[in-house]
N, C-alpha and C positions, 0 to 999 in steps of 0.2 A: 504494500500500500504506500502510496506517495505521500510526502509531507505537504500539507496545505497550511500555510502560515497565516495566523491572525495578525493583521496589521493595525488593528484598532478600530476597524469599521464594521465589525461583526460579520466577518467572512463566513459564508455558508459552508459548513463541512470542515471548518478549521480544526486541525488536530495538533498544532504546534505553535509555539511562540517565536521560533526562529528557524531559519532555513539551514540546510546542510553546510553551506559555506560558513555561516556564523559558528556553528558547532566545531567545524574543523579549525577555523582561525583561533577560537577560544582554546582548544586543546593544544594546538601546535605552539601557541604563544606561552603556554605553561608547561611545555615538555610532557604532555600527556599523550600517550600513543593510542591511536584509534585503529580499527581494522582497515585494511586497504580497500575493502569492498564497500561501496556507497550504500548498497541495499542493506547490509548488516548495520551500518550506522543509522540509517533511517528507521529500521526496525527497533533498534535500541532507543532511538529518540521517542518513538511512539510508546514504548514500554516506560520510558522515563516520565512521559506525560501523565501516566497513571499515578505516579508518586506526587508529582507537582499538583495535579488537580485534587488529590486526596487531602491537601492542606488548604483548600479553598475556603473552608469554613472559618479560618483564622484571618483571611485577607481583609484589609480595611475597605470600607465603602461597600457598595453593592453593584451587581452587574448592570451594565449600561442598557441592555435590552433583554427582555425575557426570551427572545428567540436565538440569542447568540450561543454558539457551540461550546465555548470555553468560559472560564471564570473571569478573564480579562477580555476587553476593557471594562473598567469600573467607574462608577460615579461616586463622588464625595470621598475619594481615597486620598490619604496623606502618605507621601513618600519622601523620606529625608527632610521632613519639616515643611514640605511644599505640597500644595494641592495638585493632584494629577488631573490632567485634562481627561475628559470622558472618552478620548480616542487614543490615549497613551498606553503603550506597553512598556513597563519599567525595565530598565537595563538589568536590574538584579534578577528579575524573572527569567530573562533570556540566559543570563549566566548560570542560574540555578539549573535550567533545563540542559544547557551544554555540559555542565559538570555531571549532572545525573546521567546523561547519555554516556559519557566516558565511563562512569562507574558501572553502568549496566553492561557495557562491552567488556568490563573487567570482572564480570560475574558476581557483582554485588547484588544480593536479593533484597529489594526495598520493601517487599511485603511478604515476608516468609510466613508459612503456616506453622504455628507453634502448638504443640500438643502438651508441653510441659514435661515430657519424658526425656530429659537430658542425661547423657552419660557424663558423670563428673569424675569417675575413677575407674580404671581398668587394671585387672591383675591377670597375668599369665605366668604360671609357675612362680619363680622368684622375682619376676619383673613386675613393676607397677608404674602406673602413670596417672597423674591428676590433670584434669583439664579445667581451664578457667571458663566460667560461664558469664563472667562479668563483661558487660558492654557499657559504653557511655550512653546515658539516657537523657532525653529531653524532659522538661517539667511534666509533660503529659504522659510520661512513661514509655514513649516510643523511642526507637533507636535513634541515636544522633549520627548524622552523616556529614560531619565536617562542613566544608564550604557550602554544600547544598543548603543545609539548614540555616547557615549564617546568612546566605543571600535571601532565603525565604522570610526569615524573621524581620527583615527590613520592610516587608509588605504586610506584616500582621498588624492588626488593630491594637493600638496602645492608648486609645482615647479614654477608656474607662478603667484604667488601672490605677486610679488615684487611691492613695492610702489614707484612711481616716484615722484620726487620733482622738483619744478620749481625754488627753491631758489639758485641753483648752478649758480655762475657767471663765465662766460667764459672769 
């Protein structure tokens, strides 16, 4: 399946926030190796979009049109302290997709099925091995995927995270 890029106008059938050239440039400029096959990269980008779109509930603002295929463009969204235009696709979103695409090509599973049956120790005769089950987690308990999550956090709503204090005296 080919990549159809959302350019901010609500492209019908859009399935990506950036094209193949953007993904390649992002990876090459950071020394990240992609497969030589463009179809493999496109397939990885489409899988990467599953992870990106799974975080849409945290994005600031709301979708610009009820008929748009993806979570962006958005209305009333704040990005780096500035209001986003209703047709803008933030650079952080494109970078998150490009980095996620690289990780998918590197066999990172962004949405693993977990049944809770982990092997933490194995013994064979006099040999034994212990396996670490610890991974870095986000506040919501999901796995932390480095730069990808760092880029996405820039798009999350922070408007209502005000902390209240009871120490004020009237």
